[in-house]
N, C-alpha and C positions, 0 to 999 in steps of 0.2 A: 403204807402212803407216806408217812411222815419221812422215814429214812431215804424213800425215792425222791421226795421233794428236796431233802437236804442234799442228796448227791447231784441233783440238777442244779441247785444253787452254787454248790462247789464248783461244777463245771463252768458255769457262767463266771463265776469270780476268776478263775484261772484264766479264762479267755479275756476277761476284761483287764486283768494285770498285763498279760501279753500285748493286747492293743494298746494299752497306755503307753507301755515301753516304747513301741514303734512310732506311736503318735509324737512322743517327746523328743526323739531322736533330733538333734539340731540339723545334721546333714547326714543323708544317706542316699548313696548313688542309686540304689534300687527303688526307693520311694519318691516319685514325683508328687507334686501338689495334688494332683488328681487321686492318686492312690491315697495319699494321707487323708483327703477328704471323705473318700469311701469308708476308711478305718474309724474315722469320727462319727460317720453316720451308723456304723455297726455298734459301735461303743455306746452311742446315746440309746439306740433300739435296746441294748441289752440292760442298760440302766432302767429303762422303763418295764422291761421284761422282769426284773427282780422283783418288782412289786407285785406281779401276777402270781396267782395260785393255780392256773390251769396247768396240770402236771404234763399232759400230752403236748400241749403248745410248747411249754418251756422245753421239754426233752428234745423235740424236734427242732426248735431253733437253736438251741444250746449245741446239739451235735452239728449242725449245719455250720454255725459260727466257728466251732473248733476244727471242723475240716478245712475251712477256708483260711484259718490264720496259721 
């Protein structure tokens, strides 16, 4: 259980790094304001989820976020 929880946290951390990179890009022709706001919302949700210990929910949301990024 501990190893699985650590794996999920690692996935969430990798997704957060990627999201932060795209959010911090100054000018990107592919990301308009609306898309950046959605990325920020996902990023903020992931920050909240990192404090959660519900492994099933973490796994589902982490995999969903990774597939969207």
